[in-house]
C-alpha positions as CSV (number, residue, x, y, z in Angstrom):
1,M,97.0,90.7,103.5
2,N,94.4,89.6,106.0
3,I,91.5,87.8,104.3
4,L,88.2,86.7,105.8
5,L,86.7,83.6,104.1
6,I,83.1,82.8,104.8
7,E,82.4,79.5,103.1
8,D,80.4,76.5,104.4
9,D,81.9,74.0,101.9
10,K,84.9,72.6,103.8
11,P,86.9,71.3,100.7
12,I,86.4,74.6,98.9
13,A,87.4,76.6,102.0
14,Q,90.5,74.4,102.5
15,Y,91.5,74.9,98.8
16,I,91.1,78.7,99.0
17,S,92.9,78.9,102.4
18,K,95.8,76.8,101.3
19,G,96.3,78.9,98.1
20,F,96.4,82.2,99.9
21,R,98.5,81.0,102.8
22,E,101.0,79.6,100.4
23,A,101.2,83.1,98.9
24,G,102.0,84.5,102.3
25,H,98.6,85.8,103.4
26,N,96.6,85.3,106.6
27,V,93.2,83.7,106.2
28,E,90.4,83.5,108.8
29,W,87.7,81.0,108.0
30,A,84.1,80.9,109.1
31,D,81.8,78.1,108.1
32,N,78.5,79.9,108.7
33,G,77.2,83.4,108.0
34,R,76.6,84.5,111.6
35,T,80.1,83.8,112.7
36,G,81.5,85.3,109.6
37,F,79.5,88.5,110.1
38,T,80.7,88.8,113.7
39,L,84.3,88.4,112.6
40,A,83.9,91.0,109.9
41,V,82.5,93.5,112.4
42,E,85.0,92.9,115.2
43,H,88.2,92.6,113.2
44,P,89.8,94.5,110.3
45,F,90.3,92.7,107.1
46,D,91.7,93.7,103.7
47,V,89.2,91.6,101.8
48,C,86.2,89.4,102.5
49,I,85.4,86.4,100.3
50,V,81.7,85.5,101.0
51,D,79.8,82.5,99.7
52,R,76.3,83.4,98.4
53,M,74.4,80.6,100.2
54,L,75.4,80.1,103.8
55,P,73.7,78.6,106.9
56,E,72.4,80.9,109.6
57,L,72.9,84.1,107.6
58,D,73.2,84.2,103.8
59,G,75.9,86.1,101.9
60,L,73.6,89.0,100.8
61,A,72.5,89.5,104.4
62,I,76.1,89.7,105.6
63,I,77.0,92.3,102.9
64,K,73.9,94.4,103.5
65,G,74.5,94.3,107.3
66,L,78.1,95.4,106.9
67,R,77.3,98.2,104.5
68,A,74.5,99.4,106.8
69,I,77.1,100.0,109.5
70,N,79.4,101.7,107.0
71,N,81.9,98.9,107.0
72,S,83.5,99.4,103.6
73,V,85.8,96.3,103.5
74,P,86.1,95.1,99.9
75,I,83.9,92.0,99.4
76,I,83.9,89.4,96.6
77,I,80.9,87.0,96.3
78,L,81.5,83.3,95.4
79,S,78.4,81.7,94.1
80,A,77.1,78.8,92.0
81,L,74.3,81.2,90.9
82,S,75.6,82.4,87.6
83,D,72.7,84.3,85.8
84,V,73.0,88.1,85.3
85,D,70.2,88.9,87.7
86,E,72.0,87.1,90.5
87,R,75.3,88.9,89.8
88,V,73.5,92.3,89.6
89,N,71.7,91.5,92.8
90,G,75.0,90.7,94.5
91,L,76.6,94.0,93.4
92,T,73.5,96.0,94.3
93,S,73.6,94.6,97.8
94,G,77.1,96.1,98.2
95,A,79.6,93.5,97.0
96,D,82.5,94.8,95.0
97,D,83.0,91.7,92.8
98,Y,81.2,88.4,91.9
99,L,82.9,85.2,90.9
100,V,80.9,82.1,89.8
101,K,81.7,78.6,91.0
102,P,83.6,76.6,89.8
103,F,86.5,78.9,89.5
104,A,90.3,78.9,89.1
105,F,92.2,79.9,92.2
106,S,94.4,82.1,90.0
107,E,91.4,84.2,89.0
108,L,90.2,84.5,92.5
109,A,93.6,85.6,93.7
110,A,93.9,88.2,90.9
111,R,90.5,89.6,91.8
112,V,91.3,89.7,95.5
113,N,94.6,91.5,94.9
114,I,92.8,94.1,92.7
115,L,90.3,94.7,95.5
116,A,92.9,94.9,98.2
117,N,95.0,97.4,96.2
118,R,92.0,99.4,94.9
119,P,92.7,103.1,95.2
120,K,90.5,104.9,97.7
121,A,89.2,108.4,97.5
122,S,91.0,110.7,99.9
123,Q,88.9,112.8,102.2
124,V,90.2,115.9,103.8
125,N,88.8,119.0,105.5
126,D,86.5,117.0,107.8
127,S,85.2,115.0,104.8
128,T,84.0,118.1,103.0
129,T,86.3,117.4,100.0
130,L,86.7,114.3,97.9
131,E,89.7,113.7,95.7
132,F,90.6,111.0,93.2
133,Q,93.5,111.5,90.8
134,D,93.0,114.9,89.2
135,I,89.4,115.4,90.3
136,T,88.3,117.3,93.4
137,L,84.8,117.6,94.7
138,N,83.8,120.2,97.3
139,L,80.7,118.8,99.0
140,I,79.8,122.1,100.6
141,T,80.0,124.4,97.5
142,R,79.3,121.4,95.1
143,E,82.2,122.7,93.0
144,V,84.1,120.3,90.9
145,S,87.6,121.0,89.6
146,V,89.7,118.9,87.3
147,N,93.3,119.8,86.7
148,S,92.6,123.0,88.7
149,S,89.9,124.0,86.2
150,I,86.3,124.4,87.4
151,I,83.8,122.4,85.5
152,E,80.0,123.0,85.6
153,L,77.9,120.0,86.5
154,K,74.1,119.7,86.9
155,N,72.9,118.5,90.3
156,K,72.3,114.9,89.2
157,E,75.7,114.8,87.5
158,F,77.4,116.0,90.7
159,S,75.6,113.4,92.7
160,L,76.5,110.6,90.3
161,L,80.2,111.7,90.4
162,E,80.1,111.8,94.2
163,A,78.8,108.3,94.3
164,L,81.5,107.0,91.9
165,I,84.4,108.9,93.5
166,R,83.7,107.7,97.0
167,Q,84.5,104.2,95.9
168,P,86.8,104.3,92.8
169,S,87.1,101.1,90.8
170,R,83.9,99.7,92.4
171,A,81.3,98.4,90.0
172,F,78.0,100.2,90.4
173,S,74.9,98.8,88.8
174,R,72.4,101.2,87.3
175,T,70.0,100.3,90.1
176,M,72.6,101.2,92.8
177,L,73.2,104.6,91.2
178,M,69.4,105.2,90.8
179,E,68.9,104.5,94.4
180,K,71.7,106.7,95.5
181,V,70.8,109.7,93.3
182,W,67.0,109.5,92.6
183,G,65.7,107.3,95.4
184,Y,64.2,103.8,95.8
185,N,61.0,104.5,93.9
186,F,62.7,105.5,90.6
187,D,61.4,104.0,87.4
188,T,64.1,101.4,86.5
189,H,62.8,101.1,82.9
190,T,64.0,104.5,81.8
191,N,67.4,105.2,80.3
192,V,67.9,108.5,82.2
193,I,70.8,107.0,84.2
194,D,72.7,106.3,80.9
195,V,72.0,109.8,79.6
196,H,73.3,111.5,82.7
197,I,76.4,109.2,82.8
198,S,77.1,110.0,79.2
199,N,76.9,113.7,79.8
200,L,79.0,113.4,82.9
201,R,81.6,111.3,81.1
202,K,82.0,113.9,78.3
203,K,82.5,116.7,80.8
204,I,85.0,114.8,82.9
205,E,87.0,113.1,80.2
206,S,87.3,116.3,78.1
207,V,89.5,117.8,80.8
208,S,90.8,114.9,83.0
209,T,94.0,113.1,82.0
210,Q,93.9,110.7,84.8
211,C,90.3,109.4,85.1
212,V,87.7,107.6,83.0
213,I,84.2,106.5,83.6
214,K,84.0,102.9,82.2
215,T,80.9,101.1,81.1
216,L,80.7,97.5,82.5
217,R,78.7,95.5,80.0
218,G,75.7,93.9,81.7
219,V,76.5,95.5,85.1
220,G,76.8,99.3,85.1
221,Y,79.6,101.8,85.6
222,T,82.8,102.5,87.4
223,L,85.3,105.4,87.9
224,E,88.9,104.3,87.3
225,K,92.4,105.6,86.8
226,A,93.0,106.2,83.1
227,N,95.3,103.7,81.4
228,H,97.6,105.5,78.9
229,E,99.5,102.4,77.9
């Protein structure tokens, strides 16, 4: 695994780098945001570990910049900022995970491994079709099939499912989904997102044997492979 670590605290960077290298992974370290962003743009990495507060370019700016150029490398934020608003802000900016300092290396390693091995939606037919497990979306006809059976979705339900299926196992905050489906000026005080997700979940999980839409308490939602154990 090739890992990019963007962390200005040298002892923490050495601790993280040592742990991953001992596990057989390659680690590239940048001690400031601008260098880290350049490395992320110019070289392929399996996962980026990004400190929240960095000199020259902060962690959120790095993430927003990468997502703006459609760089979908999995990113985990490391931060001493632990309140819910900061975690949601990090995820809304495009991060895939958020870990608060101080942390155990074993937990960081587990989260990195999950991100690196996260299933990706397959795209075929010139990106007109999205597939994940037993769900298939046709982006042209806006037809959804599950286990070869067509299911009827309303426009917003389809758009929500499209957002989720493009990045399976990614945590989407309610704000992120609202921006993707309704636009930036949507009233964030309404529970309409929860209502639509509830309806979508019922339709999908009534026929799918391989997918579930999970509620992440305090964060939002994610589409995952069903666990039948």
